[in-house]
N, CA, C, O and the ligand as a Tripos MOL2 file, in Angstrom:
@<TRIPOS>MOLECULE
protein
  301   299    76     0     0
PROTEIN
NO_CHARGES

@<TRIPOS>ATOM
      1 N          35.4180  -17.1630   19.7600 N.3       1 MET1
      2 CA         35.7220  -15.7460   19.5630 C.3       1 MET1
      3 C          37.1520  -15.5800   19.0700 C.2       1 MET1
      4 O          38.0960  -16.0190   19.7280 O.2       1 MET1
      5 N          37.3070  -14.9590   17.9370 N.am      2 GLU2
      6 CA         38.6370  -14.8200   17.3560 C.3       2 GLU2
      7 C          39.4070  -13.6380   17.9350 C.2       2 GLU2
      8 O          40.6350  -13.6700   18.0130 O.2       2 GLU2
      9 N          38.6960  -12.6120   18.3350 N.am      3 HIS3
     10 CA         39.3580  -11.4430   18.9010 C.3       3 HIS3
     11 C          38.3790  -10.6770   19.7730 C.2       3 HIS3
     12 O          37.1940  -11.0050   19.8420 O.2       3 HIS3
     13 N          38.8900   -9.6620   20.4310 N.am      4 VAL4
     14 CA         38.1250   -8.9420   21.4500 C.3       4 VAL4
     15 C          36.8640   -8.3040   20.8890 C.2       4 VAL4
     16 O          35.8980   -8.0950   21.6230 O.2       4 VAL4
     17 N          36.8590   -7.9900   19.5920 N.am      5 ASN5
     18 CA         35.7050   -7.3130   19.0110 C.3       5 ASN5
     19 C          34.7870   -8.2650   18.2380 C.2       5 ASN5
     20 O          33.8960   -7.8220   17.5130 O.2       5 ASN5
     21 N          35.0040   -9.5530   18.3950 N.am      6 ASP6
     22 CA         34.1910  -10.5350   17.6840 C.3       6 ASP6
     23 C          32.9260  -10.8410   18.4770 C.2       6 ASP6
     24 O          32.7350  -11.9700   18.9290 O.2       6 ASP6
     25 N          32.0590   -9.8430   18.6490 N.am      7 LYS7
     26 CA         30.8000  -10.0120   19.3720 C.3       7 LYS7
     27 C          29.8790   -8.8530   19.0360 C.2       7 LYS7
     28 O          30.3060   -7.8580   18.4490 O.2       7 LYS7
     29 N          28.5990   -8.9890   19.4150 N.am      8 ASP8
     30 CA         27.6200   -7.9420   19.1270 C.3       8 ASP8
     31 C          28.0620   -6.6120   19.7210 C.2       8 ASP8
     32 O          28.6880   -6.5920   20.7810 O.2       8 ASP8
     33 N          27.7440   -5.4880   19.0510 N.am      9 PRO9
     34 CA         26.9660   -5.4060   17.8060 C.3       9 PRO9
     35 C          27.8230   -5.5000   16.5430 C.2       9 PRO9
     36 O          27.3340   -5.2100   15.4510 O.2       9 PRO9
     37 N          29.0610   -5.8890   16.6660 N.am     10 ASN10
     38 CA         29.9050   -6.0380   15.4950 C.3      10 ASN10
     39 C          29.4840   -7.2760   14.7130 C.2      10 ASN10
     40 O          28.9380   -8.2200   15.2830 O.2      10 ASN10
     41 N          29.7370   -7.2710   13.4180 N.am     11 PHE11
     42 CA         29.2550   -8.3900   12.6070 C.3      11 PHE11
     43 C          30.0950   -8.5430   11.3490 C.2      11 PHE11
     44 O          30.8860   -7.6690   10.9920 O.2      11 PHE11
     45 N          29.9020   -9.6730   10.6910 N.am     12 TYR12
     46 CA         30.5690   -9.9300    9.4180 C.3      12 TYR12
     47 C          29.5560   -9.8340    8.2790 C.2      12 TYR12
     48 O          28.4500  -10.3650    8.3790 O.2      12 TYR12
     49 N          29.9370   -9.1600    7.2040 N.am     13 GLY13
     50 CA         29.0700   -9.0690    6.0370 C.3      13 GLY13
     51 C          29.0620  -10.3770    5.2710 C.2      13 GLY13
     52 O          29.7990  -11.3110    5.5870 O.2      13 GLY13
     53 N          28.2030  -10.4230    4.2470 N.am     14 ASP14
     54 CA         28.0730  -11.6350    3.4450 C.3      14 ASP14
     55 C          29.3990  -12.0350    2.7990 C.2      14 ASP14
     56 O          29.6540  -13.2170    2.5680 O.2      14 ASP14
     57 N          30.2380  -11.0430    2.5090 N.am     15 ASP15
     58 CA         31.5110  -11.3350    1.8610 C.3      15 ASP15
     59 C          32.6250  -11.5790    2.8770 C.2      15 ASP15
     60 O          33.7950  -11.7040    2.5150 O.2      15 ASP15
     61 N          32.2430  -11.6440    4.1530 N.am     16 GLY16
     62 CA         33.2300  -11.9160    5.1760 C.3      16 GLY16
     63 C          33.9130  -10.6860    5.7270 C.2      16 GLY16
     64 O          34.7640  -10.7720    6.6120 O.2      16 GLY16
     65 N          33.5290   -9.5320    5.1900 N.am     17 ARG17
     66 CA         34.1220   -8.2960    5.6870 C.3      17 ARG17
     67 C          33.6480   -8.0300    7.1170 C.2      17 ARG17
     68 O          32.4830   -8.2540    7.4480 O.2      17 ARG17
     69 N          34.5440   -7.5610    7.9380 N.am     18 PHE18
     70 CA         34.2160   -7.2900    9.3340 C.3      18 PHE18
     71 C          33.7570   -5.8480    9.5100 C.2      18 PHE18
     72 O          34.4110   -4.9190    9.0360 O.2      18 PHE18
     73 N          32.6370   -5.6660   10.1900 N.am     19 PHE19
     74 CA         32.1190   -4.3370   10.4810 C.3      19 PHE19
     75 C          32.2920   -4.0620   11.9690 C.2      19 PHE19
     76 O          31.7580   -4.7850   12.8100 O.2      19 PHE19
     77 N          33.0290   -3.0280   12.2790 N.am     20 LEU20
     78 CA         33.2900   -2.6860   13.6710 C.3      20 LEU20
     79 C          32.3560   -1.5590   14.1050 C.2      20 LEU20
     80 O          32.6130   -0.3840   13.8440 O.2      20 LEU20
     81 N          31.2710   -1.9390   14.7700 N.am     21 VAL21
     82 CA         30.2820   -0.9630   15.2240 C.3      21 VAL21
     83 C          30.7030   -0.3530   16.5550 C.2      21 VAL21
     84 O          30.6460    0.8620   16.7480 O.2      21 VAL21
     85 N          31.1240   -1.2140   17.4600 N.am     22 ARG22
     86 CA         31.6330   -0.7520   18.7460 C.3      22 ARG22
     87 C          32.9840   -1.4000   18.9850 C.2      22 ARG22
     88 O          33.1620   -2.5930   18.7390 O.2      22 ARG22
     89 N          33.9310   -0.6160   19.4640 N.am     23 CYS23
     90 CA         35.2610   -1.1480   19.7150 C.3      23 CYS23
     91 C          35.4160   -1.4840   21.1880 C.2      23 CYS23
     92 O          35.3080   -0.6200   22.0580 O.2      23 CYS23
     93 N          35.6720   -2.7650   21.4480 N.am     24 PHE24
     94 CA         35.8650   -3.1980   22.8270 C.3      24 PHE24
     95 C          37.3400   -3.1920   23.2190 C.2      24 PHE24
     96 O          37.7020   -3.4800   24.3600 O.2      24 PHE24
     97 N          38.1780   -2.8550   22.2420 N.am     25 ALA25
     98 CA         39.6110   -2.7830   22.5460 C.3      25 ALA25
     99 C          39.9360   -1.5060   23.3140 C.2      25 ALA25
    100 O          40.8620   -1.4840   24.1240 O.2      25 ALA25
    101 N          39.1700   -0.4380   23.0590 N.am     26 CYS26
    102 CA         39.4480    0.8250   23.7440 C.3      26 CYS26
    103 C          38.2430    1.3160   24.5280 C.2      26 CYS26
    104 O          38.3400    2.3240   25.2280 O.2      26 CYS26
    105 N          37.0930    0.6200   24.4290 N.am     27 GLY27
    106 CA         35.8920    1.1220   25.0880 C.3      27 GLY27
    107 C          35.4550    0.3430   26.3020 C.2      27 GLY27
    108 O          34.3790    0.5890   26.8470 O.2      27 GLY27
    109 N          36.2860   -0.6050   26.7360 N.am     28 GLY28
    110 CA         35.9200   -1.3770   27.9140 C.3      28 GLY28
    111 C          34.8070   -2.3620   27.6360 C.2      28 GLY28
    112 O          34.6090   -2.7860   26.4970 O.2      28 GLY28
    113 N          34.0740   -2.7270   28.6900 N.am     29 ASP29
    114 CA         33.0550   -3.7620   28.5770 C.3      29 ASP29
    115 C          31.9120   -3.3650   27.6510 C.2      29 ASP29
    116 O          31.3510   -4.2190   26.9650 O.2      29 ASP29
    117 N          31.5610   -2.0950   27.6210 N.am     30 ARG30
    118 CA         30.4440   -1.6570   26.7880 C.3      30 ARG30
    119 C          30.8970   -1.3240   25.3790 C.2      30 ARG30
    120 O          30.0760   -1.2540   24.4640 O.2      30 ARG30
    121 N          32.1730   -1.1200   25.1960 N.am     31 GLY31
    122 CA         32.6810   -0.7670   23.8900 C.3      31 GLY31
    123 C          32.5200    0.7120   23.6240 C.2      31 GLY31
    124 O          31.7310    1.4030   24.2690 O.2      31 GLY31
    125 N          33.2850    1.1790   22.6620 N.am     32 ARG32
    126 CA         33.1970    2.5800   22.2670 C.3      32 ARG32
    127 C          32.6240    2.6430   20.8650 C.2      32 ARG32
    128 O          33.1000    1.9470   19.9680 O.2      32 ARG32
    129 N          31.6070    3.4690   20.6680 N.am     33 GLU33
    130 CA         30.9620    3.5450   19.3690 C.3      33 GLU33
    131 C          31.9450    4.0630   18.3360 C.2      33 GLU33
    132 O          32.5180    5.1410   18.4870 O.2      33 GLU33
    133 N          32.1290    3.2810   17.2910 N.am     34 ASN34
    134 CA         33.0880    3.6470   16.2640 C.3      34 ASN34
    135 C          32.5550    4.8000   15.4180 C.2      34 ASN34
    136 O          31.3450    4.9830   15.2880 O.2      34 ASN34
    137 N          33.4580    5.5600   14.8550 N.am     35 TRP35
    138 CA         33.0930    6.5970   13.8950 C.3      35 TRP35
    139 C          32.3590    5.9120   12.7500 C.2      35 TRP35
    140 O          32.8470    4.9230   12.2030 O.2      35 TRP35
    141 N          31.1890    6.4310   12.3850 N.am     36 SER36
    142 CA         30.3200    5.7210   11.4410 C.3      36 SER36
    143 C          31.0220    5.4020   10.1300 C.2      36 SER36
    144 O          30.8120    4.3340    9.5540 O.2      36 SER36
    145 N          31.8450    6.3150    9.6610 N.am     37 CYS37
    146 CA         32.5260    6.0900    8.3870 C.3      37 CYS37
    147 C          33.6070    5.0190    8.4970 C.2      37 CYS37
    148 O          34.0740    4.5010    7.4820 O.2      37 CYS37
    149 N          34.0010    4.6900    9.7070 N.am     38 ALA38
    150 CA         35.0560    3.7010    9.8910 C.3      38 ALA38
    151 C          34.4890    2.3070   10.1340 C.2      38 ALA38
    152 O          35.2260    1.3220   10.0970 O.2      38 ALA38
    153 N          33.1710    2.2180   10.3840 N.am     39 VAL39
    154 CA         32.5580    0.9260   10.6970 C.3      39 VAL39
    155 C          32.8460   -0.0960    9.5990 C.2      39 VAL39
    156 O          33.2660   -1.2190    9.8770 O.2      39 VAL39
    157 N          32.6160    0.3060    8.3520 N.am     40 ALA40
    158 CA         32.7500   -0.6300    7.2400 C.3      40 ALA40
    159 C          34.2040   -0.9910    6.9550 C.2      40 ALA40
    160 O          34.4730   -1.9440    6.2250 O.2      40 ALA40
    161 N          35.1400   -0.2400    7.5240 N.am     41 THR41
    162 CA         36.5460   -0.5830    7.3300 C.3      41 THR41
    163 C          36.9790   -1.6680    8.2960 C.2      41 THR41
    164 O          38.0090   -2.3120    8.0940 O.2      41 THR41
    165 N          36.1790   -1.8760    9.3660 N.am     42 GLY42
    166 CA         36.5460   -2.8650   10.3740 C.3      42 GLY42
    167 C          37.6170   -2.3640   11.3240 C.2      42 GLY42
    168 O          38.1000   -3.1090   12.1770 O.2      42 GLY42
    169 N          37.9870   -1.1020   11.1750 N.am     43 CYS43
    170 CA         39.0350   -0.5350   12.0150 C.3      43 CYS43
    171 C          38.4340    0.4890   12.9700 C.2      43 CYS43
    172 O          37.4520    1.1540   12.6400 O.2      43 CYS43
    173 N          39.0240    0.6110   14.1470 N.am     44 CYS44
    174 CA         38.5600    1.5880   15.1150 C.3      44 CYS44
    175 C          39.1640    2.9470   14.7970 C.2      44 CYS44
    176 O          40.3760    3.0760   14.6270 O.2      44 CYS44
    177 N          38.3040    3.9620   14.7190 N.am     45 ALA45
    178 CA         38.7810    5.3040   14.3940 C.3      45 ALA45
    179 C          39.5190    5.9300   15.5660 C.2      45 ALA45
    180 O          40.2120    6.9340   15.4090 O.2      45 ALA45
    181 N          39.3670    5.3350   16.7360 N.am     46 PHE46
    182 CA         39.9380    5.9620   17.9340 C.3      46 PHE46
    183 C          41.2450    5.3220   18.3740 C.2      46 PHE46
    184 O          42.1950    6.0310   18.7020 O.2      46 PHE46
    185 N          41.3120    3.9980   18.3860 N.am     47 CYS47
    186 CA         42.5380    3.3700   18.8740 C.3      47 CYS47
    187 C          43.3020    2.6710   17.7580 C.2      47 CYS47
    188 O          44.4160    2.1960   17.9790 O.2      47 CYS47
    189 N          42.7230    2.6010   16.5620 N.am     48 GLY48
    190 CA         43.4330    1.9920   15.4510 C.3      48 GLY48
    191 C          43.3540    0.4860   15.4180 C.2      48 GLY48
    192 O          44.0780   -0.1590   14.6600 O.2      48 GLY48
    193 N          42.4820   -0.0830   16.2310 N.am     49 TRP49
    194 CA         42.3450   -1.5330   16.2510 C.3      49 TRP49
    195 C          41.8780   -2.0420   14.8930 C.2      49 TRP49
    196 O          41.0500   -1.4060   14.2420 O.2      49 TRP49
    197 N          42.4050   -3.1830   14.4650 N.am     50 THR50
    198 CA         41.9440   -3.8320   13.2420 C.3      50 THR50
    199 C          41.6860   -5.3000   13.5400 C.2      50 THR50
    200 O          42.1860   -5.8240   14.5350 O.2      50 THR50
    201 N          40.8940   -5.9910   12.6690 N.am     51 PRO51
    202 CA         40.5900   -7.4000   12.9230 C.3      51 PRO51
    203 C          41.8410   -8.2710   12.9770 C.2      51 PRO51
    204 O          41.7940   -9.3740   13.5220 O.2      51 PRO51
    205 N          42.9350   -7.8110   12.4330 N.am     52 ALA52
    206 CA         44.1570   -8.6080   12.4190 C.3      52 ALA52
    207 C          44.8930   -8.5450   13.7540 C.2      52 ALA52
    208 O          45.8640   -9.2680   13.9790 O.2      52 ALA52
    209 N          44.4210   -7.6800   14.6210 N.am     53 ASP53
    210 CA         45.1110   -7.5020   15.8880 C.3      53 ASP53
    211 C          44.9190   -8.6870   16.8210 C.2      53 ASP53
    212 O          43.7910   -9.0800   17.1170 O.2      53 ASP53
    213 N          46.0110   -9.2450   17.2750 N.am     54 THR54
    214 CA         45.9890  -10.2600   18.3230 C.3      54 THR54
    215 C          47.2140  -10.0530   19.1830 C.2      54 THR54
    216 O          48.2210   -9.5740   18.6610 O.2      54 THR54
    217 N          47.2050  -10.3660   20.4200 N.am     55 PRO55
    218 CA         46.0820  -10.9190   21.1490 C.3      55 PRO55
    219 C          45.0210   -9.8610   21.4180 C.2      55 PRO55
    220 O          45.3150   -8.6650   21.4240 O.2      55 PRO55
    221 N          43.7870  -10.3050   21.6420 N.am     56 PRO56
    222 CA         42.6890   -9.3720   21.8400 C.3      56 PRO56
    223 C          42.8130   -8.6080   23.1450 C.2      56 PRO56
    224 O          43.3730   -9.0960   24.1270 O.2      56 PRO56
    225 N          42.2720   -7.3860   23.1300 N.am     57 GLY57
    226 CA         42.1800   -6.6080   24.3470 C.3      57 GLY57
    227 C          43.5010   -6.0920   24.8720 C.2      57 GLY57
    228 O          43.6090   -5.7330   26.0440 O.2      57 GLY57
    229 N          44.4940   -6.0520   24.0250 N.am     58 SER58
    230 CA         45.7850   -5.5650   24.4730 C.3      58 SER58
    231 C          45.7900   -4.0450   24.5140 C.2      58 SER58
    232 O          45.9190   -3.3860   23.4820 O.2      58 SER58
    233 N          45.6500   -3.5020   25.6990 N.am     59 GLU59
    234 CA         45.6360   -2.0460   25.8360 C.3      59 GLU59
    235 C          46.9530   -1.4630   25.3430 C.2      59 GLU59
    236 O          46.9800   -0.3930   24.7350 O.2      59 GLU59
    237 N          48.0290   -2.1660   25.6070 N.am     60 GLU60
    238 CA         49.3440   -1.6690   25.2090 C.3      60 GLU60
    239 C          49.4370   -1.4820   23.7030 C.2      60 GLU60
    240 O          49.8480   -0.4260   23.2210 O.2      60 GLU60
    241 N          49.0490   -2.5200   22.9640 N.am     61 SER61
    242 CA         49.1620   -2.4320   21.5140 C.3      61 SER61
    243 C          48.1880   -1.4050   20.9600 C.2      61 SER61
    244 O          48.4880   -0.7340   19.9730 O.2      61 SER61
    245 N          47.0270   -1.2790   21.5880 N.am     62 ALA62
    246 CA         46.0430   -0.3090   21.1310 C.3      62 ALA62
    247 C          46.5970    1.0980   21.2620 C.2      62 ALA62
    248 O          46.4680    1.9130   20.3490 O.2      62 ALA62
    249 N          47.2040    1.3740   22.3800 N.am     63 LYS63
    250 CA         47.7450    2.7160   22.5940 C.3      63 LYS63
    251 C          48.8890    2.9850   21.6400 C.2      63 LYS63
    252 O          49.0100    4.0770   21.0850 O.2      63 LYS63
    253 N          49.7310    1.9710   21.4530 N.am     64 ARG64
    254 CA         50.8900    2.1680   20.5940 C.3      64 ARG64
    255 C          50.4640    2.5250   19.1720 C.2      64 ARG64
    256 O          51.1270    3.3110   18.4960 O.2      64 ARG64
    257 N          49.3450    1.9380   18.7230 N.am     65 LYS65
    258 CA         48.9320    2.1410   17.3380 C.3      65 LYS65
    259 C          47.9270    3.2750   17.1870 C.2      65 LYS65
    260 O          47.4570    3.5440   16.0820 O.2      65 LYS65
    261 N          47.6010    3.9310   18.2730 N.am     66 ARG66
    262 CA         46.5500    4.9450   18.2160 C.3      66 ARG66
    263 C          46.8550    6.0100   17.1590 C.2      66 ARG66
    264 O          46.0000    6.3370   16.3350 O.2      66 ARG66
    265 N          48.0460    6.5330   17.1870 N.am     67 ASP67
    266 CA         48.3920    7.5920   16.2440 C.3      67 ASP67
    267 C          48.3490    7.0990   14.8060 C.2      67 ASP67
    268 O          47.8330    7.7830   13.9230 O.2      67 ASP67
    269 N          48.8910    5.9110   14.5760 N.am     68 ASP68
    270 CA         48.8770    5.3660   13.2190 C.3      68 ASP68
    271 C          47.4500    5.1590   12.7480 C.2      68 ASP68
    272 O          47.1260    5.4420   11.5950 O.2      68 ASP68
    273 N          46.5940    4.6660   13.6320 N.am     69 GLY69
    274 CA         45.2080    4.4080   13.2840 C.3      69 GLY69
    275 C          44.4970    5.6760   12.8660 C.2      69 GLY69
    276 O          43.7720    5.6930   11.8720 O.2      69 GLY69
    277 N          44.7050    6.7260   13.6180 N.am     70 LEU70
    278 CA         44.0430    7.9860   13.2920 C.3      70 LEU70
    279 C          44.4980    8.4970   11.9430 C.2      70 LEU70
    280 O          43.7050    9.0390   11.1730 O.2      70 LEU70
    281 N          45.7900    8.3230   11.6560 N.am     71 ARG71
    282 CA         46.2990    8.7790   10.3660 C.3      71 ARG71
    283 C          45.6520    7.9780    9.2350 C.2      71 ARG71
    284 O          45.3070    8.5290    8.1890 O.2      71 ARG71
    285 N          45.4930    6.6710    9.4570 N.am     72 GLN72
    286 CA         44.9200    5.8270    8.4110 C.3      72 GLN72
    287 C          43.4710    6.2130    8.1350 C.2      72 GLN72
    288 O          43.0540    6.3100    6.9810 O.2      72 GLN72
    289 N          42.7190    6.4300    9.1890 N.am     73 VAL73
    290 CA         41.2890    6.6710    9.0360 C.3      73 VAL73
    291 C          41.0030    8.0840    8.5530 C.2      73 VAL73
    292 O          40.1570    8.2910    7.6830 O.2      73 VAL73
    293 N          41.7050    9.0480    9.1140 N.am     74 PHE74
    294 CA         41.4030   10.4270    8.7890 C.3      74 PHE74
    295 C          42.3120   11.0090    7.7110 C.2      74 PHE74
    296 O          42.1060   12.1370    7.2640 O.2      74 PHE74
    297 N          43.3080   10.2470    7.2980 N.am     75 GLY75
    298 CA         44.1530   10.7100    6.2330 C.3      75 GLY75
    299 C          45.2720   11.5670    6.7450 C.2      75 GLY75
    300 O          46.0910   12.0470    5.9610 O.2      75 GLY75
    301 ZN         39.1360    1.2170   19.5900 Zn       76 ZN76
@<TRIPOS>BOND
     1     1     2 1
     2     2     3 1
     3     3     4 2
     4     3     5 am
     5     5     6 1
     6     6     7 1
     7     7     8 2
     8     7     9 am
     9     9    10 1
    10    10    11 1
    11    11    12 2
    12    11    13 am
    13    13    14 1
    14    14    15 1
    15    15    16 2
    16    15    17 am
    17    17    18 1
    18    18    19 1
    19    19    20 2
    20    19    21 am
    21    21    22 1
    22    22    23 1
    23    23    24 2
    24    23    25 am
    25    25    26 1
    26    26    27 1
    27    27    28 2
    28    27    29 am
    29    29    30 1
    30    30    31 1
    31    31    32 2
    32    31    33 am
    33    33    34 1
    34    34    35 1
    35    35    36 2
    36    35    37 am
    37    37    38 1
    38    38    39 1
    39    39    40 2
    40    39    41 am
    41    41    42 1
    42    42    43 1
    43    43    44 2
    44    43    45 am
    45    45    46 1
    46    46    47 1
    47    47    48 2
    48    47    49 am
    49    49    50 1
    50    50    51 1
    51    51    52 2
    52    51    53 am
    53    53    54 1
    54    54    55 1
    55    55    56 2
    56    55    57 am
    57    57    58 1
    58    58    59 1
    59    59    60 2
    60    59    61 am
    61    61    62 1
    62    62    63 1
    63    63    64 2
    64    63    65 am
    65    65    66 1
    66    66    67 1
    67    67    68 2
    68    67    69 am
    69    69    70 1
    70    70    71 1
    71    71    72 2
    72    71    73 am
    73    73    74 1
    74    74    75 1
    75    75    76 2
    76    75    77 am
    77    77    78 1
    78    78    79 1
    79    79    80 2
    80    79    81 am
    81    81    82 1
    82    82    83 1
    83    83    84 2
    84    83    85 am
    85    85    86 1
    86    86    87 1
    87    87    88 2
    88    87    89 am
    89    89    90 1
    90    90    91 1
    91    91    92 2
    92    91    93 am
    93    93    94 1
    94    94    95 1
    95    95    96 2
    96    95    97 am
    97    97    98 1
    98    98    99 1
    99    99   100 2
   100    99   101 am
   101   101   102 1
   102   102   103 1
   103   103   104 2
   104   103   105 am
   105   105   106 1
   106   106   107 1
   107   107   108 2
   108   107   109 am
   109   109   110 1
   110   110   111 1
   111   111   112 2
   112   111   113 am
   113   113   114 1
   114   114   115 1
   115   115   116 2
   116   115   117 am
   117   117   118 1
   118   118   119 1
   119   119   120 2
   120   119   121 am
   121   121   122 1
   122   122   123 1
   123   123   124 2
   124   123   125 am
   125   125   126 1
   126   126   127 1
   127   127   128 2
   128   127   129 am
   129   129   130 1
   130   130   131 1
   131   131   132 2
   132   131   133 am
   133   133   134 1
   134   134   135 1
   135   135   136 2
   136   135   137 am
   137   137   138 1
   138   138   139 1
   139   139   140 2
   140   139   141 am
   141   141   142 1
   142   142   143 1
   143   143   144 2
   144   143   145 am
   145   145   146 1
   146   146   147 1
   147   147   148 2
   148   147   149 am
   149   149   150 1
   150   150   151 1
   151   151   152 2
   152   151   153 am
   153   153   154 1
   154   154   155 1
   155   155   156 2
   156   155   157 am
   157   157   158 1
   158   158   159 1
   159   159   160 2
   160   159   161 am
   161   161   162 1
   162   162   163 1
   163   163   164 2
   164   163   165 am
   165   165   166 1
   166   166   167 1
   167   167   168 2
   168   167   169 am
   169   169   170 1
   170   170   171 1
   171   171   172 2
   172   171   173 am
   173   173   174 1
   174   174   175 1
   175   175   176 2
   176   175   177 am
   177   177   178 1
   178   178   179 1
   179   179   180 2
   180   179   181 am
   181   181   182 1
   182   182   183 1
   183   183   184 2
   184   183   185 am
   185   185   186 1
   186   186   187 1
   187   187   188 2
   188   187   189 am
   189   189   190 1
   190   190   191 1
   191   191   192 2
   192   191   193 am
   193   193   194 1
   194   194   195 1
   195   195   196 2
   196   195   197 am
   197   197   198 1
   198   198   199 1
   199   199   200 2
   200   199   201 am
   201   201   202 1
   202   202   203 1
   203   203   204 2
   204   203   205 am
   205   205   206 1
   206   206   207 1
   207   207   208 2
   208   207   209 am
   209   209   210 1
   210   210   211 1
   211   211   212 2
   212   211   213 am
   213   213   214 1
   214   214   215 1
   215   215   216 2
   216   215   217 am
   217   217   218 1
   218   218   219 1
   219   219   220 2
   220   219   221 am
   221   221   222 1
   222   222   223 1
   223   223   224 2
   224   223   225 am
   225   225   226 1
   226   226   227 1
   227   227   228 2
   228   227   229 am
   229   229   230 1
   230   230   231 1
   231   231   232 2
   232   231   233 am
   233   233   234 1
   234   234   235 1
   235   235   236 2
   236   235   237 am
   237   237   238 1
   238   238   239 1
   239   239   240 2
   240   239   241 am
   241   241   242 1
   242   242   243 1
   243   243   244 2
   244   243   245 am
   245   245   246 1
   246   246   247 1
   247   247   248 2
   248   247   249 am
   249   249   250 1
   250   250   251 1
   251   251   252 2
   252   251   253 am
   253   253   254 1
   254   254   255 1
   255   255   256 2
   256   255   257 am
   257   257   258 1
   258   258   259 1
   259   259   260 2
   260   259   261 am
   261   261   262 1
   262   262   263 1
   263   263   264 2
   264   263   265 am
   265   265   266 1
   266   266   267 1
   267   267   268 2
   268   267   269 am
   269   269   270 1
   270   270   271 1
   271   271   272 2
   272   271   273 am
   273   273   274 1
   274   274   275 1
   275   275   276 2
   276   275   277 am
   277   277   278 1
   278   278   279 1
   279   279   280 2
   280   279   281 am
   281   281   282 1
   282   282   283 1
   283   283   284 2
   284   283   285 am
   285   285   286 1
   286   286   287 1
   287   287   288 2
   288   287   289 am
   289   289   290 1
   290   290   291 1
   291   291   292 2
   292   291   293 am
   293   293   294 1
   294   294   295 1
   295   295   296 2
   296   295   297 am
   297   297   298 1
   298   298   299 1
   299   299   300 2
@<TRIPOS>SUBSTRUCTURE
     1 MET1         2 RESIDUE 1 A MET
     2 GLU2         6 RESIDUE 1 A GLU
     3 HIS3        10 RESIDUE 1 A HIS
     4 VAL4        14 RESIDUE 1 A VAL
     5 ASN5        18 RESIDUE 1 A ASN
     6 ASP6        22 RESIDUE 1 A ASP
     7 LYS7        26 RESIDUE 1 A LYS
     8 ASP8        30 RESIDUE 1 A ASP
     9 PRO9        34 RESIDUE 1 A PRO
    10 ASN10       38 RESIDUE 1 A ASN
    11 PHE11       42 RESIDUE 1 A PHE
    12 TYR12       46 RESIDUE 1 A TYR
    13 GLY13       50 RESIDUE 1 A GLY
    14 ASP14       54 RESIDUE 1 A ASP
    15 ASP15       58 RESIDUE 1 A ASP
    16 GLY16       62 RESIDUE 1 A GLY
    17 ARG17       66 RESIDUE 1 A ARG
    18 PHE18       70 RESIDUE 1 A PHE
    19 PHE19       74 RESIDUE 1 A PHE
    20 LEU20       78 RESIDUE 1 A LEU
    21 VAL21       82 RESIDUE 1 A VAL
    22 ARG22       86 RESIDUE 1 A ARG
    23 CYS23       90 RESIDUE 1 A CYS
    24 PHE24       94 RESIDUE 1 A PHE
    25 ALA25       98 RESIDUE 1 A ALA
    26 CYS26      102 RESIDUE 1 A CYS
    27 GLY27      106 RESIDUE 1 A GLY
    28 GLY28      110 RESIDUE 1 A GLY
    29 ASP29      114 RESIDUE 1 A ASP
    30 ARG30      118 RESIDUE 1 A ARG
    31 GLY31      122 RESIDUE 1 A GLY
    32 ARG32      126 RESIDUE 1 A ARG
    33 GLU33      130 RESIDUE 1 A GLU
    34 ASN34      134 RESIDUE 1 A ASN
    35 TRP35      138 RESIDUE 1 A TRP
    36 SER36      142 RESIDUE 1 A SER
    37 CYS37      146 RESIDUE 1 A CYS
    38 ALA38      150 RESIDUE 1 A ALA
    39 VAL39      154 RESIDUE 1 A VAL
    40 ALA40      158 RESIDUE 1 A ALA
    41 THR41      162 RESIDUE 1 A THR
    42 GLY42      166 RESIDUE 1 A GLY
    43 CYS43      170 RESIDUE 1 A CYS
    44 CYS44      174 RESIDUE 1 A CYS
    45 ALA45      178 RESIDUE 1 A ALA
    46 PHE46      182 RESIDUE 1 A PHE
    47 CYS47      186 RESIDUE 1 A CYS
    48 GLY48      190 RESIDUE 1 A GLY
    49 TRP49      194 RESIDUE 1 A TRP
    50 THR50      198 RESIDUE 1 A THR
    51 PRO51      202 RESIDUE 1 A PRO
    52 ALA52      206 RESIDUE 1 A ALA
    53 ASP53      210 RESIDUE 1 A ASP
    54 THR54      214 RESIDUE 1 A THR
    55 PRO55      218 RESIDUE 1 A PRO
    56 PRO56      222 RESIDUE 1 A PRO
    57 GLY57      226 RESIDUE 1 A GLY
    58 SER58      230 RESIDUE 1 A SER
    59 GLU59      234 RESIDUE 1 A GLU
    60 GLU60      238 RESIDUE 1 A GLU
    61 SER61      242 RESIDUE 1 A SER
    62 ALA62      246 RESIDUE 1 A ALA
    63 LYS63      250 RESIDUE 1 A LYS
    64 ARG64      254 RESIDUE 1 A ARG
    65 LYS65      258 RESIDUE 1 A LYS
    66 ARG66      262 RESIDUE 1 A ARG
    67 ASP67      266 RESIDUE 1 A ASP
    68 ASP68      270 RESIDUE 1 A ASP
    69 GLY69      274 RESIDUE 1 A GLY
    70 LEU70      278 RESIDUE 1 A LEU
    71 ARG71      282 RESIDUE 1 A ARG
    72 GLN72      286 RESIDUE 1 A GLN
    73 VAL73      290 RESIDUE 1 A VAL
    74 PHE74      294 RESIDUE 1 A PHE
    75 GLY75      298 RESIDUE 1 A GLY
    76 ZN76       301 GROUP 0 **** ****
């Protein structure tokens, strides 16, 4: 596992792109369902998590980037 979200139902496309269906960085054990339009970006619409984020499951970093993430996703 490369990061906290590297598990079902999240997946990688044929081109290696990461699809974030549920975010486990901000949704706990069950994950939080990502905004549908953000799934294909691989980023969480709620906490701003991206596949480049390490270490996994860092609540601190997730919170710190929450505002930036929302700006990126929603413009
Ligand atoms: Zn999240």
